[in-house]
C-alpha positions in Angstrom: -0.1 0.2 0.1 1.0 3.3 -1.1 0.3 6.4 1.1 0.0 9.8 -1.3 -0.1 13.1 0.5 -1.1 15.3 -2.0 -0.3 19.2 -1.6 -0.8 22.3 -3.0 2.3 24.3 -2.8 5.9 23.5 -4.0 8.5 26.1 -2.2 8.4 24.9 1.5 10.9 26.2 4.1 13.2 23.7 4.6 12.2 22.7 8.3 9.2 21.8 6.3 11.3 19.4 3.8 13.5 18.0 6.3 10.8 17.2 9.3 8.3 15.6 6.6 11.4 13.3 5.1 12.4 12.4 8.7 9.0 10.8 9.4 8.4 9.8 5.6 11.4 7.8 6.1 11.0 6.0 9.1 8.1 4.4 7.7 8.4 1.0 6.3 7.9 0.1 2.7 4.3 -1.6 3.6 2.9 1.6 3.8 5.5 3.9 2.1 4.4 8.0 2.2 5.3 9.9 -0.8 4.7 13.7 -1.3 2.7 15.0 -4.3 3.4 18.8 -4.6 1.0 21.0 -6.5 2.0 24.2 -7.8 -0.5 26.4 -6.7 -3.0 28.7 -8.7 -2.2 31.9 -9.6 -3.6 34.6 -7.4 -2.6 38.3 -7.6 -4.6 41.5 -7.8 -7.7 40.9 -9.3 -7.3 37.6 -9.6 -9.8 34.7 -9.5 -9.5 32.7 -6.5 -12.0 30.1 -7.7 -10.7 29.6 -10.6 -7.0 29.4 -9.0 -8.7 26.3 -6.5 -10.7 24.6 -9.5 -7.2 23.9 -11.4 -5.2 23.1 -7.9 -8.1 20.8 -7.7 -8.0 19.2 -11.1 -3.9 19.0 -10.3 -5.1 17.1 -7.1 -7.2 14.6 -8.4 -4.8 13.8 -11.4 -2.2 13.0 -8.7 -4.9 10.3 -7.1 -3.9 6.8 -8.0 -6.6 4.7 -9.6 -8.9 3.1 -7.1 -7.3 5.0 -3.7 -8.9 5.6 -0.9 -9.6 9.6 -0.9 -8.9 11.4 2.3 -9.7 15.2 2.5 -7.7 17.2 4.8 -10.2 20.3 5.9 -10.8 21.8 9.2 -14.7 21.3 9.1 -14.0 17.3 8.9 -14.2 15.0 11.1 -11.6 15.1 13.8 -9.2 12.5 14.0 -7.5 11.1 17.2 -4.6 9.3 17.1 -6.2 5.9 17.8 -8.5 6.5 14.8 -5.6 7.2 12.6 -3.8 3.9 13.9 -7.4 2.3 13.2 -8.0 3.8 9.8 -4.3 2.8 8.8 -4.6 -0.7 10.0 -8.1 -0.9 7.6 -5.9 0.6 4.7 -3.3 -1.7 4.9 -6.0 -5.2 5.3 -7.4 -4.0 2.4 -4.3 -3.2 0.6 -5.7 -0.1 -1.2 -3.7 2.8 -2.1 -4.7 6.4 0.2 -4.7 10.1 -0.9 -4.7 12.5 1.7 -5.3 15.8 0.2 -4.6 19.0 1.5 -5.5 22.5 -0.2 -4.1 25.7 -1.0 -4.7 28.8 1.0 -8.9 29.1 0.3 -8.7 25.5 0.9 -9.8 22.5 -1.1 -12.5 22.8 -4.2 -15.3 21.0 -4.5 -14.7 18.7 -7.1 -12.1 17.2 -4.1 -14.3 17.3 -1.7 -16.7 15.0 -4.4 -14.3 12.6 -5.1 -13.4 12.5 -1.0 -14.7 8.7 0.0 -14.4 11.2 3.6 -13.4 14.1 5.4 -10.8 14.9 8.2 -9.6 17.3 10.4 -6.3 17.0 11.8 -7.4 20.2 14.7 -9.8 22.5 15.0 -7.2 25.2 14.2 -6.0 26.6 11.0 -2.4 25.4 10.3 0.1 26.4 7.8 0.5 23.7 4.8 4.0 23.2 5.9 3.3 22.1 9.4 0.6 19.8 8.1 3.0 18.1 5.8 5.2 17.3 8.9 2.3 17.0 11.1 0.4 14.0 8.8 3.9 12.2 8.5 5.0 12.2 12.0 1.3 11.0 12.6 1.5 8.4 10.6 4.6 6.9 11.3 3.2 7.8 15.0 0.1 5.1 14.2 2.3 2.5 12.8 4.3 2.7 16.1 0.7 2.5 18.1 0.1 -0.6 16.0 3.4 -2.4 15.5 3.5 -1.4 19.5 7.0 0.2 19.3 7.7 2.1 21.9 7.7 5.7 20.3 4.2 6.1 20.8 3.6 6.6 24.3 0.1 7.5 25.3 
């Protein structure tokens, strides 16, 4: 099974890249995490936000593997605790389907992404910087995996 983190934004600070890579590298091959960075749509003076978000959405959906389980990550989604994520990860591993986690740009996910998603989840009721979400997702997936395997990384 492969987990794709499909996120809008191509130029992240070095600390984001380093944090994401550190946790992604820790995951075993059976639940490999890969990042797909989607270029943001143009937003300038007088730019059409809806059009930019729609372009981002089209690019995101094009990066979703065929028959993947799609999770929209957004504030309005159902809250995810670490044990919830561990149960989800266990189910995904048993199903053997690829998983796509969608993280929108500065204006959120386009409606086409929400419509394609099999579920919507929230990492926090806080609005998080998009770079931090990448690190948080990678760390929480590693924590969920360690919880499933009885690894000492996760201590409740």
